Each structure stands twice: as structure tokens, then as C-alpha cells.
TITI-294308 format. One line per field, with one value per residue: residue in three letters; x negated, y, z of N, C-alpha, C in turn; residue number from 0. Coordinates in pm, whole numbers. Atoms other than C-alpha are relative to their C-alpha. Last residue first. Layout:
<pts>
residu <- [ala:...] .
n.xx <- [X:...] .
n.yy <- [Y:...] .
n.zz <- [Z:...] .
ca.xx <- [X:...] .
ca.yy <- [Y:...] .
ca.zz <- [Z:...] .
c.xx <- [X:...] .
c.yy <- [Y:...] .
c.zz <- [Z:...] .
num <- [NUM:...] .
</pts>
This chain:
<pts>
residu <- [ser:glu:ala:gly:thr:ser:val:ala:glu:ile:ala:glu:arg:ala:ala:ala:ala:ile:thr:lys:arg:thr:asn:arg:glu:gln:gly:ala:leu:pro:pro:leu:leu:his:val:thr:val:pro:val:pro:lys:ala:arg:ala:met:leu:arg:leu:ala:asn:ala:leu:gly:thr:glu:ala:gly:phe:trp:ala:ile:asp:pro:ala:asp:pro:gly:tyr:asp:leu:trp:val:pro:gln:ile:ala:val:thr:asp:asp:gly:gly:asp:val:ala:ala:leu:leu:ser:ser:lys:phe:pro:arg:leu:thr:gln:gly:asp:asn:thr:thr:gly:glu:pro:phe:leu:thr:leu:val:gly:ser:glu:his:leu:gly:gln:gln:leu:gln:gly:val:gln:glu:gly:val:thr:gly:arg:glu:ser:arg:ala:ile:phe:val:thr:arg:asn:leu:arg:cys:leu:phe:arg:leu:gly:ala:asn:gly:ala:leu:gly:asp:his:ala:val:phe:ala:thr:gly:thr:ala:gly:ala:leu:ala:leu:ile:asp:leu:trp:ser:leu:his:asn:ala:ile:leu:phe:cys:pro:thr:ser:ala:arg:thr:gly:arg:val:his:leu:arg:gly:gly:val:ile:arg:leu:thr:gly:arg:leu:phe:leu:pro:ala:val:arg:asn:arg:gly:pro:leu:leu:ala:arg:leu:gly:tyr:leu:leu:leu:cys:thr:leu:leu:trp:gly:leu:leu:thr:ala:leu:arg:leu:gly:ile:arg:leu:arg:gly:ala:val:gly:val:gln:ala:pro:ala:ala:pro:ala:thr:met] .
n.xx <- [81:12:-132:-38:81:-51:-129:14:58:-100:-113:43:7:-136:-67:60:-28:-144:-21:55:-90:8:94:-67:-70:87:143:42:145:60:42:119:54:80:83:24:111:33:140:30:67:-101:30:-62:-144:-27:37:-105:-123:16:-3:-137:-81:-49:-144:-66:37:143:-7:92:-63:-114:46:66:-61:46:19:-105:18:-125:9:-123:-1:-43:36:27:-62:-142:-80:-117:-25:48:128:-17:-114:53:-3:-118:0:0:58:-77:72:95:-1:127:93:-66:-60:92:-43:-91:-22:50:135:49:92:72:39:62:29:-70:-142:-65:-5:-103:-128:-15:-29:-137:-91:8:-81:-140:-25:-12:-106:32:86:73:102:116:61:137:56:108:120:117:74:-91:-4:122:-12:-109:48:91:-76:-86:-134:-40:-77:-140:-64:-94:64:-16:88:109:13:113:-48:67:53:-104:-93:66:23:-128:-60:72:-76:-90:-128:-12:-103:28:-55:90:6:49:60:25:33:-80:53:59:-71:76:77:99:35:102:-39:101:38:80:-80:-93:79:38:-114:-15:106:-24:-114:48:87:-79:58:-93:56:77:141:24:-71:80:97:-71:-53:114:42:-106:10:107:-39:-102:62:77:-94:-63:95:0:-129:3:86:-68:-115:49:51:-116:-58:88:-23:-131:-116:-111:-116:-93:-133:-98:-51:-128:-110:-87:-137] .
n.yy <- [119:19:32:135:93:-7:68:142:70:2:83:140:40:7:116:124:11:23:142:84:-3:-124:-97:-127:-41:-87:-7:8:-5:-132:-25:76:-75:84:-83:55:-65:56:-30:-66:88:95:142:65:8:102:131:42:24:125:110:15:59:-95:6:-120:-52:-12:-135:-108:-92:-61:-90:-122:-117:-11:124:12:108:-5:32:53:8:125:-27:118:-4:-25:121:-21:109:-30:64:114:-22:-61:102:-19:-127:11:-125:-67:-26:-110:-99:-31:111:124:68:81:136:2:-138:-5:-57:75:-68:76:-84:86:129:110:-28:-23:131:80:-52:35:143:21:-44:103:112:-37:-3:138:6:-84:72:-101:-61:86:-48:-49:-47:-94:7:-50:117:80:-58:39:141:15:-56:97:119:-28:35:-99:-104:42:-18:-111:-121:-25:-111:10:-125:-92:-129:-40:110:96:-65:-17:129:59:-84:27:100:-73:-44:14:-88:-20:88:-28:102:-64:92:-62:-141:-93:-25:-133:-87:-59:104:-46:108:-15:105:61:135:-9:-50:104:108:-47:18:145:46:-50:76:132:-14:13:103:21:-12:112:5:86:-58:-110:57:47:-115:-68:77:-13:-138:-5:74:-80:-120:42:32:-126:-75:65:-32:-141:-14:59:-83:-127:28:21:-132:-69:61:-42:31:46:-87:26:47:-106:-7:65:-97:9:-31] .
n.zz <- [32:144:55:-40:80:138:7:-32:115:109:-42:2:140:53:-57:52:144:16:-33:107:116:77:-58:-26:122:79:-29:-140:-14:-23:-138:-37:-114:-88:-88:-133:-70:-131:-32:-128:-95:-46:-5:115:-23:-101:53:93:-75:-75:97:47:-105:-100:-22:50:131:23:59:-35:-95:68:106:-45:65:138:71:101:97:74:143:61:146:61:140:81:133:-22:14:-85:-94:-135:-34:-92:-90:-122:-104:-83:-73:-145:-48:-105:-125:11:-106:-63:11:-40:117:79:29:114:44:137:10:115:92:102:112:102:-63:66:19:-131:-66:67:-43:-141:-8:48:-105:-103:46:-20:-143:-48:-101:-113:-93:-75:86:14:124:-10:127:-27:82:-73:-46:-82:-134:-71:-39:-97:-127:-62:-36:-115:46:99:-68:-11:130:-4:48:143:35:96:75:0:-50:-124:-81:-32:-94:-129:-63:-36:-104:-125:-73:-88:53:145:57:142:103:113:105:122:96:130:20:-79:-134:-19:-94:-108:-69:-98:-91:-103:-94:-84:46:122:112:44:61:133:88:20:90:135:50:43:117:123:87:111:135:52:-40:-115:-114:-55:-94:-118:-74:-60:-117:-100:-50:-99:-120:-69:-56:-117:-106:-41:-83:-131:-63:-39:-118:-115:-36:-55:-136:-87:-28:-95:-131:-48:82:-83:4:108:-38:22:136:22:3:117:-42] .
ca.xx <- [-5944:-5708:-5592:-5950:-6046:-5759:-5843:-6213:-6159:-5924:-6160:-6466:-6290:-6192:-6540:-6717:-6483:-6495:-6875:-6895:-6657:-6864:-6851:-6534:-6690:-6926:-6653:-6314:-6117:-5752:-5660:-5491:-5137:-5069:-4786:-4651:-4501:-4287:-4149:-3824:-3801:-3546:-3791:-3656:-3729:-4095:-4125:-3934:-4167:-4479:-4366:-4285:-4623:-4803:-4998:-5348:-5531:-5357:-5024:-5053:-4746:-4872:-5216:-5054:-4809:-5034:-4971:-4847:-5050:-5095:-5380:-5379:-5674:-5589:-5753:-5586:-5618:-5684:-6014:-6192:-6521:-6641:-6439:-6066:-6041:-6391:-6209:-6146:-6504:-6526:-6437:-6371:-6521:-6258:-6101:-6060:-5768:-5459:-5607:-5672:-5472:-5646:-5856:-5990:-5942:-5562:-5477:-5176:-5046:-4854:-4763:-4602:-4686:-5022:-5129:-5038:-5241:-5543:-5498:-5474:-5789:-5974:-5852:-5990:-6330:-6315:-6242:-6565:-6504:-6211:-6093:-5912:-5671:-5467:-5096:-4992:-4657:-4411:-4147:-3901:-4192:-4246:-3883:-3903:-4243:-4116:-3823:-4028:-4304:-4625:-4654:-4757:-5076:-5160:-5314:-5135:-5189:-4893:-4633:-4578:-4258:-4442:-4279:-4051:-4316:-4573:-4346:-4210:-4550:-4713:-4444:-4624:-4880:-5233:-5367:-5568:-5484:-5624:-5367:-5420:-5215:-5109:-4916:-4924:-5085:-4867:-4813:-4909:-4744:-4467:-4258:-4081:-3896:-3914:-3659:-3601:-3312:-3512:-3797:-3545:-3398:-3741:-3800:-3464:-3517:-3862:-3695:-3411:-3646:-3583:-3788:-3607:-3328:-3005:-2896:-3163:-2977:-2683:-2904:-3097:-2776:-2645:-2976:-2966:-2626:-2724:-3043:-2861:-2607:-2882:-3077:-2773:-2733:-3103:-3087:-2788:-2946:-3282:-3112:-2910:-3226:-3392:-3095:-3115:-3486:-3782:-4075:-4371:-4635:-4989:-5204:-5373:-5742:-5981:-6265] .
ca.yy <- [-4869:-4571:-4584:-4605:-4299:-4101:-4219:-4136:-3806:-3680:-3777:-3640:-3311:-3275:-3363:-3122:-2830:-2886:-2922:-2593:-2406:-2517:-2776:-2962:-3269:-3283:-3424:-3482:-3423:-3527:-3868:-3840:-3724:-3871:-3681:-3898:-3737:-3915:-3692:-3837:-3920:-3713:-3425:-3081:-2946:-3036:-2848:-2550:-2521:-2564:-2297:-2059:-2114:-2049:-2321:-2208:-2461:-2638:-2686:-3059:-3279:-3452:-3519:-3648:-3894:-4193:-4134:-3795:-3801:-3500:-3592:-3411:-3337:-3248:-2991:-3000:-2674:-2707:-2874:-2542:-2671:-2346:-2359:-2291:-1947:-1996:-2222:-1907:-1909:-2281:-2317:-2682:-2796:-2907:-3251:-3429:-3606:-3393:-3108:-2881:-2594:-2291:-2192:-2545:-2474:-2516:-2397:-2511:-2367:-2537:-2357:-2075:-1768:-1881:-2022:-1694:-1499:-1719:-1690:-1311:-1295:-1502:-1259:-963:-1129:-1214:-849:-776:-1073:-902:-1142:-1364:-1090:-1278:-1341:-1555:-1719:-1716:-1933:-1644:-1431:-1664:-1626:-1245:-1236:-1470:-1242:-922:-1053:-870:-1079:-1373:-1189:-1172:-1516:-1772:-1935:-2152:-2231:-2592:-2777:-3110:-3319:-3060:-2792:-3023:-3141:-2799:-2632:-2917:-2878:-2560:-2802:-2941:-2865:-3077:-3022:-2885:-2867:-2660:-2781:-2601:-2817:-3196:-3388:-3487:-3860:-4098:-4167:-3947:-4005:-3733:-3781:-3468:-3403:-3027:-3076:-3297:-3049:-2770:-2967:-2991:-2620:-2520:-2741:-2587:-2240:-2340:-2406:-2089:-2116:-2061:-1832:-1801:-1518:-1619:-1948:-1762:-1568:-1879:-2074:-1801:-1787:-2168:-2173:-1900:-2087:-2420:-2261:-2103:-2427:-2617:-2370:-2396:-2777:-2790:-2548:-2731:-3068:-2931:-2796:-3136:-3308:-3062:-3114:-2944:-2925:-3130:-2980:-2957:-3226:-3148:-3054:-3331:-3253] .
ca.zz <- [5227:5202:5564:5690:5487:5640:5993:5963:5782:6052:6335:6156:6087:6451:6576:6339:6409:6787:6782:6592:6824:7119:7399:7301:7138:7436:7658:7500:7183:7191:7045:6704:6633:6288:6120:5839:5531:5270:4994:4859:4486:4294:4273:4179:4527:4479:4151:4288:4587:4374:4128:4414:4578:4254:4072:3974:4188:4473:4638:4702:4659:4343:4492:4816:4658:4742:5113:5227:5548:5773:6006:6340:6569:6932:7156:7500:7695:8071:7987:7928:7784:7628:7310:7273:7107:6963:6719:6516:6383:6303:5937:5854:5523:5269:5300:4969:4803:4859:4656:4954:5102:5250:5552:5598:5969:5960:6311:6513:6841:7122:7446:7247:7455:7595:7259:7092:7350:7292:6917:6932:7146:6888:6623:6820:6841:6471:6380:6192:5967:5797:5526:5777:5881:6141:6193:6493:6423:6715:6538:6509:6389:6094:5985:5991:5819:5547:5474:5487:5261:5350:5666:5451:5356:5728:5725:5939:6281:6365:6633:6732:6815:6775:6502:6343:6364:6208:5927:5830:5836:5641:5373:5268:5128:5153:5501:5743:6107:6434:6715:7032:7329:7644:7685:7704:7421:7126:7101:6823:6493:6358:6045:5847:5520:5306:5032:5050:5295:5531:5556:5618:5907:6068:6014:6162:6467:6512:6509:6745:7035:7236:7555:7884:7996:7794:7563:7313:7262:7108:6871:6768:6712:6480:6296:6277:6107:5862:5771:5728:5495:5288:5282:5154:4868:4788:4796:4563:4316:4317:4273:3980:3821:3854:3690:3400:3349:3515:3274:3385:3608:3468:3624:3951:3947:4047:4285] .
c.xx <- [78:-72:-7:134:36:-76:56:133:-8:-52:105:114:-39:0:141:75:-52:34:148:16:-50:97:0:-95:59:64:-74:-151:-36:-152:-64:-40:-114:-62:-72:-95:-8:-116:-31:-150:-27:-59:121:-18:74:150:33:-28:112:129:-10:12:144:82:42:150:79:-24:-145:29:-83:69:114:-49:-76:58:-49:-17:120:-15:140:-27:129:-4:21:-30:-39:76:149:98:117:35:-39:-133:13:112:-67:13:118:24:16:-74:90:-80:-102:18:-127:-89:72:77:-106:41:93:19:-63:-141:-36:-86:-84:-27:-67:-19:76:151:71:15:115:134:23:40:146:92:1:92:144:29:16:101:-32:-83:-86:-112:-131:-48:-141:-63:-100:-131:-134:-70:92:1:-121:10:106:-49:-85:77:95:137:45:87:147:64:105:-72:9:-85:-126:30:-104:54:-48:-48:109:92:-60:-20:129:64:-66:89:74:130:5:118:-57:36:-88:-20:-34:-81:-84:-48:90:-48:-72:85:-88:-67:-112:-16:-111:58:-104:-56:-81:76:92:-82:-29:118:10:-103:32:111:-60:-89:80:-63:104:-40:-70:-148:-26:67:-83:-96:72:47:-114:-38:106:-21:-105:45:100:-67:-70:99:59:-93:8:129:-8:-83:70:116:-51:-44:121:54:-86:27:130:122:112:115:89:139:102:44:130:113:88] .
c.yy <- [-129:-129:-31:-41:-144:-95:2:-74:-150:-79:-13:-93:-147:-48:-17:-123:-132:-21:-35:-148:-91:-7:135:114:141:44:98:18:2:-9:138:30:-82:88:-93:91:-58:77:-56:21:74:-90:-82:-151:-64:-14:-110:-139:-50:-34:-135:-117:-24:-72:99:2:123:58:45:129:126:103:71:90:129:121:21:-125:-9:-89:0:-28:-64:5:-130:43:-127:7:22:-116:21:-104:33:-66:-111:28:48:-106:15:130:5:126:75:11:109:104:21:-121:-129:-73:-73:-144:12:140:-8:51:-96:91:-82:87:-98:-134:-121:15:12:-137:-80:48:-43:-147:-19:36:-113:-114:33:-3:-140:-7:83:-66:100:63:-75:46:55:39:108:-14:39:-123:-79:53:-46:-144:-19:48:-104:-124:10:-25:109:107:-41:32:110:128:17:126:-11:133:109:129:44:-110:-96:64:16:-129:-64:76:-35:-95:87:53:-19:73:29:-98:47:-109:75:-91:52:143:99:15:134:93:66:-120:52:-126:-13:-105:-69:-135:2:46:-108:-106:43:-28:-149:-56:41:-90:-134:6:-21:-96:-34:22:-122:2:-77:65:109:-54:-40:119:69:-72:26:142:15:-67:83:120:-39:-24:131:73:-59:42:146:20:-52:86:128:-29:-11:137:68:-56:46:-20:-60:99:-20:-51:111:15:-74:100:7] .
c.zz <- [19:-35:-149:-58:33:-91:-141:-15:25:-119:-110:38:-12:-145:-55:51:-55:-147:-13:31:-111:-117:-70:38:15:-131:-88:10:148:13:16:144:60:108:97:75:141:63:138:19:130:108:43:1:-116:27:101:-56:-91:74:70:-97:-43:106:109:24:-37:-140:-18:-77:17:90:-73:-115:27:-75:-143:-86:-93:-123:-59:-148:-51:-153:-76:-143:-75:-132:25:-19:94:104:144:34:103:100:128:110:95:75:152:45:98:131:-32:109:80:-6:34:-110:-83:-25:-118:-59:-139:-32:-112:-86:-96:-123:-93:69:-53:-16:135:62:-63:54:145:12:-39:116:102:-41:32:149:58:111:125:110:75:-82:-22:-137:24:-134:39:-78:64:56:92:143:79:49:109:136:69:46:118:-58:-96:63:3:-135:-17:-40:-151:-5:-85:-68:-2:62:137:93:42:104:140:79:51:117:134:80:101:-57:-151:-64:-138:-111:-115:-104:-129:-91:117:-21:73:144:11:83:105:64:91:85:102:94:85:-44:-130:-124:-56:-73:-142:-93:-27:-98:-144:-54:-44:-123:-128:-101:-106:-144:-58:38:129:120:66:105:126:85:73:129:107:52:110:130:79:68:129:114:51:96:141:69:46:126:124:47:66:144:93:37:107:139:65:-88:86:7:-122:31:-11:-145:-27:8:-124] .
num <- [254:253:252:251:250:249:248:247:246:245:244:243:242:241:240:239:238:237:236:235:234:233:232:231:230:229:228:227:226:225:224:223:222:221:220:219:218:217:216:215:214:213:212:211:210:209:208:207:206:205:204:203:202:201:200:199:198:197:196:195:194:193:192:191:190:189:188:187:186:185:184:183:182:181:180:179:178:177:176:175:174:173:172:171:170:169:168:167:166:165:164:163:162:161:160:159:158:157:156:155:154:153:152:151:150:149:148:147:146:145:144:143:142:141:140:139:138:137:136:135:134:133:132:131:130:129:128:127:126:125:124:123:122:121:120:119:118:117:116:115:114:113:112:111:110:109:108:107:106:105:104:103:102:101:100:99:98:97:96:95:94:93:92:91:90:89:88:87:86:85:84:83:82:81:80:79:78:77:76:75:74:73:72:71:70:69:68:67:66:65:64:63:62:61:60:59:58:57:56:55:54:53:52:51:50:49:48:47:46:45:44:43:42:41:40:39:38:37:36:35:34:33:32:31:30:29:28:27:26:25:24:23:22:21:20:19:18:17:16:15:14:13:12:11:10:9:8:7:6:5:4:3:2:1:0] .
</pts>
């Protein structure tokens, strides 16, 4: 596994791009908070949060492309994970909520924004609460209709898939065909190693580095065929089948 190269110093032009993008993000956030409050007065599901995330991706330089079709709800998405941009791209493409570790809930601002998008927070370090966590995921899927899990448990280097952890996939095992289980490949093309948030780089450093880029960040969300039959029998068969599907399409694209 190759560690990412040390980031280059951000020049004057990069600093200007960061400042402009941050100012634009602030305006976009305030606009969407107003829209969210107004939409909350009406019946039905409030879809302003995915709109905010998709717009945020565009502002920070992302260019979203979608291939395939999201399965009908309820739908449980299983995706590879290499950047915080994954959240923006997936939400923008599918309207999904997410499963996140409870460390993010320690930041009041992030916790507030995550709650608006129905994020399910779990304590991954506490193995004794897996049964409770599975219940949280099932409830989150019921409330959101579409829920995404990153079973690698952390971001990768943009070149190699980590092993998929299966414990939380117990939320959708047992052959219940009423819930679609759909693998998703997040594809950043040849830029993936540079985009990846990996190694000793902090989240803030990665965010500033990407926002300083003049070159757009291409990201393609590949919605792969849902799992079927024996692939769905247990949490372990789900993890293996989803990883195999993602690895197959990503390897095929590189060859």
C-alpha cells in the first residue's frame, strides 16, 4: 500500500480559491437552512439536505456523474470510501442518509448538519453494543428510506479496497427481499490517490488542499446491480458479494 505524497504548499492562487469557496459555501449554507425551515412546514420528506450536499460538492470543485439506477426504497447502499467528498457525491446522487462513527457527533456544527440528513451515529469501538447498533441502522433505514454504510470502516488510499467488516450488515441479512442491498463504486479515476484522505493527513488539511485545487475533481457514482439470492443470506455473504462486485468493476475500469 502506497502512502500519499506530502502535500505541496498552497500558493496565493490556491488561497484565493479557498477563500472564494468558503464564502460561497457560507452563502449556500444560509440559503439551504432557510429552505429547510420553510420546507419543514409542509408535509412529506424534507429533501433540502441532499440538495445542500450536492451543491456543496459543486462549490468545492467536484463534478458529479452517475451511472446506473438506484434501487427502489427501502434501499441499503454499500460503498467504498476514500474521501469526505464521498458523502457529498452519494447524497447528491441518491438522496441517502449515512452511518457514521460517533466521533463526528463531538463537533456541534457537524452534528447539527449530519442530523439534518438523518445520519445514524454508532460507537464502532464498543463491540458489546453491536446488537443495539444493528437496531439503530434498521430504524435509520426505516426513517430515511435510503441508508449508506462504508464497510471498510475508514477511508482507503484510493488504490486498494480494504476488507469489508460485516458486523453491521446484520441489519439487512436474513433474506428479507423487501430491502434492496446495492453495492456502489465511487470512482475518482486517476486522481483517486491524490483525492484520498489517508495516512497522517488531517481532515482539515485534506479539505483545504482539495479546495485549493484549480483542477476539478471528477467523481462517478456507479450504482451496481442489487445483490440477490444467496448473496443476501448472511452478513458475511453480503460483505463478500458487495466487495467482489465493487472490486470487479473497479479492476475492469483500470485494465
